[in-house]
N, C-alpha and C positions, 0 to 999 in steps of 0.2 A: 300792161300788167294778166299773167296765168290766173288760167281759172284753179283754183286750193282746190284741193278734194280733201274729203272732210269721211269721219265717220262718227253716227250716235246710234247709242244702242237709245233704245226705249218699249223698255218693260209695258209687258200690256194684258191685260185680261189676269189680274190678281197673278200676278207673275210667273206667268205658269208659259208663256209664251213671249220671246225675243224676236223680235220685229229688227232688222238693221238695213237704214238704211244708207243708200251711199252715193256718194258725189265726187268723181276723181278723176282724174289723170292716170294714174297709177294703182293696181290691183294689187300689188306689194304688201300695201298693209293692214288686208284684208286677211290676207292668204300669213298674216305675220299673226296673227287671232286662229286663224286655224293650228298655229304650230302653237298653239300653252296645252290644242290634242294629244297626246303622247298612246300611239296607237304599235302595237308588233306584230301578233300578224292580220291585217284589218281586212274585210270584207264587207261589196258597198252594196246595197241593198235599196231598191227601188222598190216597193208597197203599192200596188195600183188598190184606188178603192175603187168602192162601188159608185154606181151611176150616182148614188146619194146621199152621199161623202163627196164623191168629185166634183161634182156641180154643185155643194150648197153654199151657202151663202156664207158670206163673214162670220154672222152672228152663234152658224152650226160650226167654225173649229174645234168648240171646244169637244165636239163627239170626233174631231179626229183625234185631236188628245186625246181622248178613252179610248179608242180603238188602240191607238198606238200603244198605250198603257195593259191596256189587254196582253194586245200581243210580248210584248214583255214581257208580263205577268207569266206566260207560256212559258213564251220561251226558257224563264229564269226555273222556274219548274221544274221542265225539259232536262237544263243542264247542269244544276246544282242541287234537284232534291232533294234536300233538309236544309242545304247548306246557306248565308245570310252572303255570300260572295256574292257582284253586283261583275257585269258584263259592259267596258268602259265601252263606250256606246254615241257617238253625235247625229241628234234627233232633227228633219227639218222638215217643212212638208209646202211645198212650193207648187205655186200655180203654174202650168209649163201651157202648154198651146189650149187655153181651155177650161181644161182639167187641172185640179189639185190630185196630186201624191204627197206620197211621203221619202220622202231616200237615208238613208243612214250607213252614216262606217258604224261596224262591230266589229271586236276584238273576239278573235274565239282563241277562246280556255284555251289553256292548255293544256287538260287532258283528251280533248277532241282530237280529230282530224278535220278537215279542212271541208271535206265533202261527209262526214255526219253533220257536223256544223249547218250547214244548208240544210240541207233535210231538216236540221229543226228550224230553223229557222221557217222555209218554204211549210212545213207545217200549221207552226205556233202561227202564219201569219192568218192563213187558209182558214183556221180556225173561230178569228174574229169576226165580228158581223158583215163590217167592214172592209173586209181582205176579201180581195178577188182575184190578183193577178201576186207573179212577185219575180224581178230577173235582179235573181244573185254573181259575183263579181266578186273573182277576187281580187284582192290587191299586187301591184311590181310595185306601184310608183305611187306615194301617196299627193304630192305635190302635184300632177294629173289629175286627180278626180280634190283636191281642195281648188284645183284652176274651172271642174268645169261645175264648182258649186258658185263660185264667182260668177259664172257667165250671166246668170238673172238677173244681177243686185245691179243695174239699171236704173237713175230714178224715173224715167217714164212707162217701167218694164214695173208686173206685180214687188210684193217686196218678196226678199227672203225671213222665213222664220224658222228661228231656230227654237224647238222643242222645248224647253229647261226643264220642264221638269217633267220627262224622258231620257233628257241627257243625261250620263255620269259619265267624268273622266278621275 
């Protein structure tokens, strides 16, 4: 009998971070979960964290979420001024090869150009205490980004953490 895949969603830290653990033969069902997020003009943002946050122990993950919150508050302030609108975003905290970092799919607001939005993202991230670098790419193939985000989800690797406190759809 072949190995059956399963997806278990476990909400930790007072419902602030969603950790996804997957054992599977086929990645398609986790990709289907990502498909529930609807983006019109997304950019893929990677936020590099300071050494203090990038190499933080698990108990310090709350500081990373707070850094993400500060970033998004600043970005919303610059993008929408006094409006209560929110940017559609999927926020992920990931541990790469030894260092934690943040990936975000952010939908470009209709009234902004891609270049201006990218400038506001960089300005907002670098204004946070823990943000030291950015990498921003316009998304032309959302399926490719989904596959990239799924790549790290293996039973023997670090879990992918969806920061539901700061994500919005």
